[in-house]
C-alpha positions in Angstrom: 5.5 -3.6 53.5 8.0 -2.1 51.0 8.2 1.6 50.0 6.3 1.1 46.8 3.4 -0.4 48.7 3.5 2.4 51.2 3.2 5.0 48.4 0.3 3.2 46.6 -1.8 1.4 49.2 -5.5 2.3 49.1 -5.2 4.6 46.1 -8.0 4.2 43.5 -6.9 3.7 39.9 -8.6 3.5 36.5 -6.6 1.6 33.9 -7.8 1.5 30.3 -6.8 -1.2 27.8 -6.6 -3.7 30.7 -7.5 -6.9 28.8 -4.0 -7.6 27.5 -0.4 -6.5 27.4 0.8 -3.5 29.3 -2.7 -2.8 30.7 -3.1 -6.3 32.1 0.4 -6.2 33.7 -0.4 -2.8 35.2 -3.6 -4.0 36.8 -1.8 -7.0 38.3 1.0 -5.0 39.7 -1.2 -2.2 41.1 -3.5 -4.6 42.8 -0.6 -6.5 44.3 0.7 -3.2 45.7 -2.6 -2.4 47.5 -4.3 -0.2 44.9 -8.0 -0.5 44.3 -8.1 -0.9 40.5 -10.9 -0.4 38.0 -9.9 -2.3 34.9 -11.4 -1.0 31.7 -11.5 -2.9 28.4 -13.7 -4.0 25.5 -13.5 -7.7 26.1 -15.7 -8.8 29.0 -14.5 -12.4 29.0 -10.8 -11.3 29.4 -11.7 -8.9 32.2 -13.6 -11.8 34.0 -10.5 -14.0 33.6 -8.3 -11.3 35.0 -10.5 -10.9 38.0 -10.6 -14.6 38.6 -6.8 -14.8 38.5 -6.5 -12.0 40.9 -9.3 -13.1 43.3 -9.0 -9.8 45.0 -11.6 -7.3 46.4 -9.3 -4.5 45.2 -10.2 -5.4 41.6 -13.3 -4.3 39.7 -13.9 -4.3 35.9 -16.1 -2.6 33.4 -16.4 -3.7 29.7 -16.8 -0.5 27.7 -15.2 1.0 24.6 -13.5 4.4 25.3 -14.4 5.5 21.8 -18.0 5.7 22.8 -19.3 9.0 24.2 -21.0 7.3 27.2 -17.9 5.4 28.3 -17.0 7.7 31.2 -20.6 7.2 32.5 -20.1 3.5 32.3 -16.9 3.7 34.2 -18.4 5.9 36.9 -21.3 3.5 37.4 -18.8 0.6 37.8 -16.9 2.2 40.7 -17.9 0.4 43.9 -19.8 2.6 46.4 -17.3 2.0 49.1 -14.3 3.2 47.0 -13.2 6.8 46.9 -13.1 8.7 43.6 -10.1 7.8 41.4 -6.8 9.5 42.2 -4.9 7.7 39.5 -5.8 7.6 35.8 -3.7 5.4 33.5 -4.6 6.1 29.9 -3.1 2.9 28.4 -5.7 2.0 25.7 -4.4 2.5 22.2 -3.7 0.8 18.9 -2.0 1.0 15.5 -3.7 -0.3 12.3 -1.6 -1.1 9.3 1.9 -0.5 8.2 1.2 0.9 4.7 2.4 4.2 3.4 -0.1 7.0 3.8 -1.3 6.9 0.1 -2.4 3.3 0.6 -4.0 3.6 4.0 -7.7 3.2 4.7 -9.3 6.3 6.1 -11.4 4.1 8.5 -8.1 2.9 10.1 -6.8 6.4 10.6 -10.1 7.5 12.2 -10.2 4.4 14.5 -6.7 5.3 15.7 -7.6 8.9 16.3 -10.9 7.9 18.1 -9.0 5.5 20.4 -5.6 7.1 21.0 -6.8 10.7 21.1 -10.5 11.1 21.6 -10.9 8.3 24.1 -8.0 9.5 26.2 -9.2 13.1 26.2 -12.8 12.1 27.0 -11.7 10.1 30.1 -9.2 12.7 31.2 -11.7 15.5 31.0 -14.3 13.6 33.0 -12.0 12.7 35.8 -9.9 15.8 36.1 -12.2 17.3 38.8 -11.8 14.3 41.2 -8.0 14.2 40.5 -7.5 17.8 41.2 -9.5 17.5 44.5 -7.4 14.5 45.7 -4.6 15.0 48.2 -2.3 13.3 45.7 -3.1 12.3 42.2 -1.4 11.0 39.0 -2.2 10.9 35.3 -0.1 8.4 33.4 -0.4 8.5 29.6 1.0 5.8 27.4 2.6 7.3 24.4 5.4 5.9 22.2 8.8 6.6 20.8 6.8 7.1 17.6 5.8 10.5 19.0 9.4 11.6 18.4 10.8 9.4 15.8 8.8 9.1 12.5 9.2 6.0 10.4 7.6 4.7 7.1 4.1 3.4 7.8 3.9 5.2 11.1 1.9 8.2 9.7 -1.3 8.6 11.8 -0.3 6.3 14.6 2.9 8.4 15.3 0.8 11.6 15.0 -1.7 10.3 17.7 1.2 9.5 20.0 2.8 12.9 19.5 -0.6 14.3 20.6 -0.5 12.2 23.7 3.0 13.4 24.6 2.1 17.1 24.0 -1.2 16.8 25.7 0.6 15.4 28.8 3.0 18.4 28.8 0.0 20.8 28.4 -1.7 19.2 31.3 1.4 19.7 33.4 1.4 23.4 32.5 -2.3 23.8 33.4 -2.2 21.7 36.6 0.7 23.6 38.1 -0.2 24.4 41.7 -2.4 21.3 42.1 -1.4 18.0 43.6 -1.7 16.2 40.2 1.4 14.8 38.5 1.4 14.0 34.8 3.8 11.6 33.0 4.1 10.4 29.4 5.6 6.9 29.1 7.0 6.3 25.7 8.1 2.7 24.9 9.9 1.4 21.9 9.5 -2.2 20.8 7.4 -4.0 23.3 6.0 -7.5 22.5 2.3 -7.5 23.1 -0.8 -8.0 20.9 -0.1 -4.6 19.5 1.8 -6.0 16.5 -0.8 -8.7 15.9 -3.5 -6.0 15.7 -1.4 -3.8 13.5 -0.8 -6.6 11.1 -4.4 -7.5 10.8 -4.3 -10.6 13.0 -1.3 -12.2 11.1 0.6 -13.7 14.1 3.6 -15.0 12.1 4.1 -11.6 10.6 3.7 -9.9 14.0 6.2 -12.3 15.5 8.8 -11.5 12.8 8.9 -7.9 14.1 10.7 -9.2 17.2 12.8 -11.9 15.5 16.5 -12.1 16.6 16.2 -9.5 19.4 14.8 -9.1 22.9 12.0 -6.6 23.0 10.6 -4.9 26.1 7.8 -6.9 27.9 4.6 -5.6 29.4 6.0 -6.3 32.8 9.0 -4.0 32.0 6.7 -1.1 31.3 4.4 -1.8 34.2 7.4 -1.9 36.5 8.6 1.4 35.1 5.1 3.0 35.7 5.1 1.7 39.3 8.6 3.2 39.9 7.3 6.6 38.6 4.2 6.4 40.9 6.4 5.4 43.9 8.5 8.5 43.7 8.0 11.2 46.5 5.0 13.5 45.8 7.2 16.5 45.0 8.9 14.6 42.1 7.2 14.7 38.6 8.5 12.7 35.7 7.4 14.6 32.6 8.3 11.9 30.1 10.3 8.8 29.8 11.5 7.2 26.5 12.4 3.5 26.9 13.7 1.1 24.3 15.1 -2.4 24.4 18.9 -2.4 24.4 18.8 -3.9 20.8 16.9 -0.9 19.4 18.2 2.5 18.6 17.5 5.5 16.3 17.3 5.0 12.6 19.5 6.9 10.1 17.7 9.6 8.1 16.4 8.3 4.8 17.4 9.7 1.5 15.7 9.0 -1.8 18.3 9.0 -4.6 17.1 9.6 -8.1 19.1 7.4 -10.4 18.4 9.6 -13.4 20.4 12.5 -11.8 
């Protein structure tokens, strides 16, 4: 058994957004390292397929939408009776809708991003904080984005929601000082998942063009990073990690030049 498995074995995790991308990779890696994992997602058929591929008693799934007020209750009901209460919460579920400038955006898209990326994350965190605080060792991992720090055209509300996630994570660290709960914000750059397909309204060719001519991060890259954070000794807390592909860097500041001047 390697050191990572020693650190993680028999822990109980909740992973949201587990039907694809980073969430799916996280569930696979956690289960393979001995974690009992409750996978949360909206698409029941994908959760069933994931469970079939793992074929493991350490896997359990619940199909629920974290935007719904009763989602924490559904998650609690799905926890097997012989499992302990969760000591690891990974708030991975999130999405971006649209790339238009703010003046052209749909309010419904903005509200969906806020309901998913902020309200859903806060709802689950609030419900499970008591069990996390009472555990001998516990972690909250929140998936943010480099968009929390670096604004870009069309990022508007999406970037704002991820800035909330980053700041909320830091606020939790301040409030949980003196407990055994670690809190980390993971902030990826370009990572090729279904994220871009959803953002582009299902246009797969347009989504694919986002990553043309470069090597983006993969879901496994981020899942491996999360496992490395979790495998650190209990006295080490990673506050936040920004991670980009080597072929991505910071943009120059934009300047609008009025040709009449």
